[in-house]
Backbone as ProteinMPNN parsed JSONL, in Angstrom:
{"seq_chain_A": "MASFWSRAFLTRRIDRCYLIAAGARVPEKRRIHLELARHYRGILDGTAHQGSPGHIA", "coords_chain_A": {"N_chain_A": [[31.211, -25.271, -74.132], [32.916, -26.398, -75.775], [31.4, -28.207, -77.156], [30.356, -26.777, -79.243], [32.39, -26.202, -81.096], [33.613, -27.039, -84.363], [34.9, -29.761, -86.09], [36.863, -29.004, -87.982], [37.302, -26.345, -87.221], [38.92, -27.051, -84.617], [41.006, -28.317, -85.618], [42.335, -26.425, -87.102], [42.635, -25.002, -84.832], [44.347, -26.512, -83.385], [46.657, -26.882, -85.267], [47.523, -24.272, -85.672], [48.538, -23.842, -82.463], [51.003, -25.606, -82.952], [52.248, -24.418, -84.933], [52.994, -21.788, -83.431], [54.47, -22.904, -81.449], [56.608, -24.174, -82.402], [58.02, -21.925, -83.537], [58.59, -20.384, -81.298], [60.716, -18.701, -79.322], [61.208, -18.699, -76.71], [60.975, -20.697, -74.204], [58.988, -21.323, -72.402], [56.775, -20.551, -73.636], [56.69, -22.151, -75.614], [56.126, -24.359, -74.378], [53.645, -24.018, -73.46], [51.953, -23.718, -75.543], [52.523, -26.036, -76.882], [51.276, -27.63, -74.688], [48.553, -26.651, -75.192], [47.974, -27.232, -77.743], [47.855, -30.16, -77.14], [45.658, -30.326, -75.56], [43.586, -29.302, -77.162], [43.562, -31.549, -79.281], [43.129, -33.494, -77.549], [40.175, -32.693, -77.137], [39.366, -33.13, -79.833], [39.602, -35.634, -80.329], [37.888, -36.415, -78.539], [35.396, -35.91, -79.675], [35.409, -37.423, -82.044], [34.006, -39.727, -82.478], [31.222, -39.263, -82.103], [28.206, -39.18, -83.246], [28.828, -40.992, -84.851], [27.398, -44.544, -86.223], [26.54, -46.654, -83.766], [27.309, -45.004, -81.42], [27.45, -44.411, -78.046], [25.604, -41.983, -76.111]], "CA_chain_A": [[31.864, -24.454, -75.106], [33.52, -27.378, -76.566], [30.426, -28.959, -78.181], [30.042, -25.891, -80.401], [33.309, -26.259, -81.984], [33.383, -27.929, -85.385], [36.425, -30.519, -86.532], [37.571, -28.047, -88.809], [37.751, -25.293, -86.104], [39.534, -28.019, -83.474], [41.968, -28.746, -86.617], [43.048, -24.999, -87.49], [43.623, -24.368, -83.673], [45.853, -27.509, -83.187], [47.947, -26.273, -86.449], [48.165, -22.886, -84.96], [49.418, -24.131, -81.567], [51.795, -26.028, -83.228], [53.178, -23.444, -85.559], [53.451, -20.938, -82.623], [54.993, -23.415, -80.463], [57.675, -24.183, -83.49], [58.552, -20.549, -83.817], [58.685, -19.628, -80.163], [61.939, -18.614, -78.795], [60.92, -18.422, -75.307], [60.735, -22.218, -73.729], [57.851, -21.493, -71.443], [56.024, -20.104, -74.52], [56.705, -23.191, -76.555], [55.57, -25.605, -73.56], [52.236, -23.765, -72.904], [51.329, -23.953, -76.848], [52.371, -27.607, -76.91], [50.174, -28.448, -73.685], [47.47, -26.499, -75.646], [47.602, -28.36, -78.937], [47.6, -31.574, -76.845], [44.25, -29.985, -74.912], [42.786, -29.52, -78.589], [43.503, -32.637, -79.836], [41.839, -34.436, -76.673], [38.943, -32.562, -77.599], [38.897, -33.558, -81.2], [39.457, -37.001, -80.034], [36.467, -37.069, -77.881], [34.364, -35.684, -80.555], [35.595, -38.247, -83.107], [32.885, -41.113, -82.289], [30.226, -38.786, -81.953], [27.451, -38.836, -84.504], [29.045, -42.563, -85.847], [26.556, -45.509, -85.744], [26.587, -47.288, -82.507], [27.791, -44.17, -80.267], [26.25, -44.175, -76.926], [26.253, -40.549, -75.383]], "C_chain_A": [[32.224, -25.354, -76.023], [32.589, -27.927, -77.647], [29.946, -27.991, -79.163], [31.197, -25.847, -81.344], [33.292, -27.523, -82.964], [35.002, -28.678, -85.589], [37.302, -29.707, -86.891], [38.298, -26.941, -87.803], [38.977, -25.997, -85.292], [41.013, -27.725, -84.45], [43.02, -27.446, -86.645], [43.73, -24.534, -86.295], [44.717, -25.408, -83.202], [47.13, -27.058, -83.991], [48.625, -25.268, -85.939], [48.801, -23.105, -83.689], [50.746, -24.484, -81.691], [53.048, -25.15, -83.872], [53.778, -22.377, -84.747], [54.493, -21.622, -81.722], [56.452, -23.418, -81.376], [58.297, -22.728, -83.467], [58.824, -19.665, -82.716], [60.271, -19.888, -79.396], [62.085, -18.907, -77.171], [60.583, -20.235, -74.941], [59.579, -22.357, -73.488], [56.593, -21.316, -72.345], [55.623, -21.138, -75.73], [56.075, -24.217, -75.789], [54.094, -25.047, -73.519], [51.433, -23.682, -74.375], [51.291, -25.307, -77.151], [51.354, -28.275, -76.197], [48.68, -27.649, -74.386], [46.987, -27.32, -76.823], [47.286, -29.695, -78.397], [46.042, -31.354, -76.196], [43.389, -30.369, -76.31], [42.525, -30.823, -79.058], [42.818, -33.655, -78.809], [40.46, -34.401, -76.851], [38.479, -33.211, -78.739], [39.096, -35.105, -80.861], [38.16, -37.795, -79.495], [35.13, -37.075, -78.741], [34.379, -36.533, -81.95], [34.381, -39.355, -83.437], [31.516, -40.416, -82.102], [29.427, -38.693, -83.213], [27.437, -40.551, -85.483], [27.737, -43.119, -85.325], [27.074, -46.156, -84.494], [27.342, -46.708, -81.318], [27.065, -44.008, -79.363], [26.813, -42.715, -76.445], [26.143, -40.797, -74.163]], "O_chain_A": [[31.851, -25.14, -77.177], [32.93, -28.079, -78.82], [29.092, -28.39, -79.954], [30.941, -25.419, -82.47], [33.055, -28.68, -82.617], [36.055, -28.136, -85.254], [38.392, -29.576, -86.333], [39.506, -26.749, -87.661], [40.058, -25.413, -85.365], [41.937, -27.024, -84.036], [44.201, -27.468, -86.298], [44.813, -23.95, -86.267], [45.799, -25.084, -82.714], [48.271, -26.905, -83.556], [49.837, -25.185, -85.741], [49.863, -22.483, -83.656], [51.628, -24.027, -80.962], [54.24, -25.118, -83.568], [54.88, -21.938, -85.078], [55.379, -20.911, -81.247], [57.357, -22.666, -81.014], [59.514, -22.807, -83.3], [59.19, -18.499, -82.867], [60.781, -20.95, -79.04], [63.114, -19.315, -76.632], [59.818, -20.83, -75.701], [58.907, -23.23, -74.039], [55.51, -21.789, -71.999], [54.677, -21.066, -76.515], [55.434, -25.044, -76.437], [53.272, -25.962, -73.564], [50.21, -23.576, -74.294], [50.277, -25.83, -77.613], [50.656, -29.183, -76.649], [47.634, -28.174, -74.006], [45.92, -27.927, -76.903], [46.521, -30.413, -79.042], [45.246, -32.277, -76.369], [42.732, -31.392, -76.506], [41.372, -31.216, -79.233], [42.048, -34.53, -79.206], [39.665, -35.34, -76.812], [37.394, -33.793, -78.765], [38.308, -35.754, -81.549], [37.631, -38.889, -79.695], [34.159, -37.827, -78.655], [33.526, -36.368, -82.823], [33.998, -39.676, -84.562], [30.592, -41.211, -81.925], [29.932, -38.159, -84.201], [26.645, -41.063, -86.274], [27.06, -42.624, -84.424], [28.292, -46.066, -84.343], [27.881, -47.38, -80.438], [25.97, -43.486, -79.574], [27.986, -42.347, -76.388], [26.516, -39.973, -73.329]]}, "name": "protein", "num_of_chains": 1, "seq": "MASFWSRAFLTRRIDRCYLIAAGARVPEKRRIHLELARHYRGILDGTAHQGSPGHIA"}
């Protein structure tokens, strides 16, 4: 599924997770959304080099 997500989509998801975490009053909700943001950032970092010259898939 991650292969269908664009960089813009992932960036919006990361921003949204950070906004929810910042406004969360419950520590568990804050932790979950920070973990989600880190997960999406990992996916974004993994796709950063795809399509660039010299990238071996």
